[in-house]
Every structure is written in C-alpha cells, then in structure tokens.
C-alpha positions as CSV (number, residue, x, y, z in Angstrom):
1,L,-31.8,97.8,-12.0
2,P,-28.6,95.8,-13.5
3,L,-31.0,95.2,-16.6
4,L,-30.5,98.7,-17.9
5,E,-26.6,98.7,-17.1
6,I,-26.1,96.1,-20.0
7,N,-24.7,97.9,-23.5
8,N,-24.0,95.2,-25.1
9,E,-26.3,94.7,-28.1
10,D,-25.9,90.9,-27.6
11,E,-27.5,90.9,-24.3
12,A,-29.9,93.2,-24.1
13,P,-33.7,92.7,-24.6
14,D,-35.3,94.1,-27.4
15,I,-38.0,96.0,-25.3
16,I,-37.7,95.9,-21.2
17,F,-41.2,96.8,-19.3
18,V,-40.8,97.9,-16.4
19,S,-43.3,99.3,-13.0
20,C,-42.5,101.1,-10.1
21,A,-43.8,103.4,-7.8
22,S,-44.4,107.0,-9.2
23,S,-41.9,108.9,-6.8
24,K,-39.4,106.7,-8.7
25,V,-39.9,107.9,-12.3
26,S,-37.5,110.5,-12.1
27,S,-34.4,108.1,-11.7
28,F,-34.9,106.7,-14.8
29,G,-33.7,109.7,-16.6
30,K,-30.2,108.9,-16.3
31,Y,-31.1,105.7,-18.2
32,K,-32.1,108.1,-21.4
33,D,-28.8,108.5,-23.4
34,S,-28.8,104.9,-23.8
35,Y,-33.1,104.0,-23.8
36,E,-35.8,105.7,-25.5
37,I,-38.2,105.6,-22.2
38,Y,-41.9,105.8,-22.7
39,I,-44.6,106.2,-19.7
40,L,-47.3,103.5,-20.5
41,N,-49.5,104.6,-17.7
42,E,-49.4,105.0,-14.0
43,E,-52.3,103.7,-11.6
44,Y,-53.5,103.4,-7.9
45,M,-53.7,100.3,-6.2
46,C,-56.7,98.6,-5.1
47,V,-58.0,95.1,-3.6
48,L,-59.3,92.4,-5.7
49,M,-62.2,90.6,-3.9
50,N,-65.5,88.8,-4.0
51,V,-68.3,91.1,-4.4
52,E,-69.7,88.7,-1.3
53,S,-66.6,89.6,1.0
54,P,-67.5,92.0,4.2
55,Y,-65.1,95.3,2.9
56,A,-66.5,95.4,-0.8
57,K,-69.5,98.0,0.6
58,Q,-66.0,99.7,1.9
59,Q,-65.3,102.9,0.0
60,S,-61.2,102.2,0.8
61,I,-59.1,99.6,2.7
62,S,-55.8,100.5,4.7
63,L,-52.6,99.1,4.8
64,K,-53.3,98.1,8.4
65,T,-56.6,96.0,7.3
66,L,-54.6,94.7,4.3
67,A,-51.8,93.3,6.2
68,T,-54.4,91.0,8.0
69,L,-56.0,89.7,4.9
70,P,-55.1,86.3,3.3
71,L,-53.5,87.6,-0.2
72,A,-52.8,85.8,-3.6
73,G,-49.6,87.8,-5.0
74,F,-48.0,87.8,-8.5
75,T,-44.1,86.1,-8.6
76,Y,-42.0,85.1,-11.5
77,I,-38.6,82.7,-11.6
78,D,-36.3,85.0,-12.8
79,K,-33.0,83.9,-15.0
80,Q,-30.9,82.5,-11.6
81,G,-34.1,80.5,-11.4
82,K,-34.7,82.4,-8.0
83,M,-38.4,83.3,-7.4
84,Q,-39.4,86.8,-7.4
85,H,-41.4,88.0,-5.0
86,P,-44.2,90.5,-5.8
87,F,-42.4,94.2,-6.7
88,I,-45.5,96.0,-4.5
89,E,-44.0,94.2,-1.5
90,S,-40.9,96.6,-1.6
91,L,-43.1,99.5,-2.0
92,L,-44.9,98.8,0.9
93,N,-42.1,98.2,3.3
94,K,-41.7,101.8,3.6
95,Y,-45.1,101.9,5.2
96,G,-44.1,99.0,7.3
97,I,-46.5,96.4,6.3
98,K,-45.5,92.5,5.7
99,L,-48.6,91.1,3.6
100,N,-49.7,87.8,4.3
101,Y,-49.5,85.7,1.3
102,V,-51.4,82.2,1.0
103,F,-50.8,82.3,-2.5
104,L,-48.1,83.1,-5.3
105,S,-48.3,82.5,-8.9
106,D,-47.1,84.6,-12.3
107,S,-50.8,84.4,-13.7
108,F,-53.8,86.2,-12.7
109,Y,-55.9,83.3,-14.1
110,N,-54.6,81.1,-11.0
111,W,-55.9,83.6,-8.6
112,D,-59.6,83.0,-10.1
113,R,-60.8,80.3,-7.6
114,Y,-58.8,82.1,-4.6
115,I,-60.8,85.3,-5.2
116,E,-64.3,84.2,-6.6
117,D,-64.4,81.5,-3.5
118,G,-63.5,84.1,-1.6
119,I,-60.8,82.6,-0.1
120,A,-58.0,85.2,-1.0
121,Y,-57.8,88.9,-2.1
122,V,-55.3,90.5,-4.4
123,L,-53.4,94.0,-4.6
124,V,-54.0,95.1,-8.3
125,G,-54.0,98.0,-10.2
126,S,-56.6,100.8,-10.9
127,N,-57.0,99.7,-14.3
128,Y,-56.6,95.6,-13.7
129,M,-60.7,95.5,-13.6
130,S,-61.4,96.8,-16.9
131,D,-58.6,94.7,-18.5
132,Y,-59.9,92.0,-16.7
133,R,-63.3,92.2,-17.6
134,K,-62.3,92.1,-21.5
135,D,-60.4,89.3,-21.0
136,R,-62.9,87.0,-19.4
137,G,-65.5,88.1,-22.3
138,N,-69.3,88.0,-21.3
139,K,-68.6,85.4,-18.2
140,N,-70.5,86.5,-15.3
141,I,-67.5,88.1,-13.2
142,S,-68.0,87.9,-9.2
143,T,-65.4,90.3,-8.2
144,I,-64.7,93.9,-7.2
145,T,-62.0,96.2,-7.1
146,V,-61.7,98.5,-3.7
147,P,-58.8,101.3,-3.4
148,L,-56.4,101.3,-1.1
149,K,-56.9,104.0,1.8
150,E,-53.4,105.6,1.0
151,K,-52.9,106.5,-2.8
152,I,-50.3,104.3,-3.9
153,T,-49.6,105.0,-7.2
154,T,-47.4,102.8,-9.7
155,T,-46.1,103.9,-13.0
156,H,-45.4,101.6,-15.5
157,M,-43.2,102.0,-18.7
158,M,-41.3,100.6,-22.2
159,L,-37.5,101.1,-22.6
160,I,-36.4,100.4,-26.2
161,P,-32.1,100.5,-26.2
162,K,-30.9,103.0,-28.6
163,F,-27.7,101.0,-28.8
164,K,-29.9,98.5,-30.8
165,E,-31.1,98.1,-34.3
166,K,-35.0,97.7,-34.5
167,M,-36.2,94.7,-36.2
168,P,-39.7,94.9,-38.3
169,P,-41.4,92.8,-35.7
170,Q,-40.4,95.1,-32.8
171,E,-41.2,97.8,-34.6
172,V,-44.4,96.6,-34.9
173,F,-44.6,95.4,-31.4
174,Q,-43.8,99.1,-30.3
175,K,-46.9,100.4,-32.2
176,M,-49.4,98.1,-31.3
177,V,-48.0,99.2,-27.3
178,E,-48.1,102.6,-28.4
179,Q,-52.1,102.1,-29.7
180,H,-53.0,100.1,-26.5
181,Y,-52.0,103.2,-24.6
182,Q,-52.7,105.7,-26.9
183,S,-54.2,108.1,-24.1
184,T,-51.5,107.7,-21.4
185,F,-48.6,107.0,-24.1
186,S,-45.8,109.8,-23.7
187,P,-41.8,109.7,-23.6
188,L,-40.2,110.3,-20.0
189,K,-39.3,113.6,-20.0
C-alpha cells in the first residue's frame, strides 16, 4: 500500500483504516516498525437482499450465482479524482468472478431503495446487518443477508503512525474505536 510507505509526519494521516483478505494480514507485519497495527475484527462475506428475493431462504449463495445477480457496490473517489472500485472486486479476481454492477455508491444509505425494492443485491460483511439495524432504529427492515457458499473472510485493521505525535482528539478517537471493537480488538502479532 503506497499510503503506508509515507514516513513524513506532515504527509501521513493520523489514523489509517484498512480492509483486506484475511490471508493477507501477515503481509502487514513489515510495517510494525513504523505503525501501531490493530486488528479490529474479521468477518465473512454475505449477500444483502430483499426478504422477498428467491434467494432469501437459501442457506448460502455461490460465487457463480453471485456473478449473475444485479449488484450495488461500494466505491469512492481517491485524492487524484479517480473512482476506486470495491476492494472485494480484487478479492474475487482469484476466483475468476466478474461482478455485475448496476449501481455504485459511497454510502449504504443510497443502496436502500435498490435493495428494499428488490432491484439489486449487495455484497457485505457478516457484521453489516447488526450495524445496519442499529443505525436504522426501529424502522421495519425488509432485507436479509445470506452467506456466500465459499467462505471468503476479510479483516479490518487500524494503523497509527509511530513517527507522528498523537494529539488528544486522536487519542480519544482511538479509545472509541477500541471500545467499539472491544471483543475483537487486538494488536497485530
């Protein structure tokens, strides 16, 4: 990751959040001299859909089936103004899967109409629905997640530059993250 190669205090972010295939976590060990690295959690991939979908009652969905479904995906614009596609895309490349995106957005709120109306599906982590339900309050939710047949796991991490002085707001934020992930938060070994 080019961002992790920055050793200049003025250019480096205060905190970096990274998601990667769980099999790639060990490759971050080379950054331990420059960064405090914390594992936030690990989750397996699921498909978010309308409860009326023909796939909603299945135990799992295969990657082959996923490739045929209309998907809404997460994307963002990088500092150079270039659209970055879902990181899951690169993860699925090793399976030879090309996803069928009908909608890209940088916010799950934008997916709501597509998912709840049964127009599209979204690939999410297994922890998504618990966070989604809390965020939605008491609104009746007409969506469900079904796990992928192939167990693809992702790990979410937080990296903090050791070469940069921590400011009080950053320390407060770090404590909030630790508390939120208290059952799974641990330093990279």
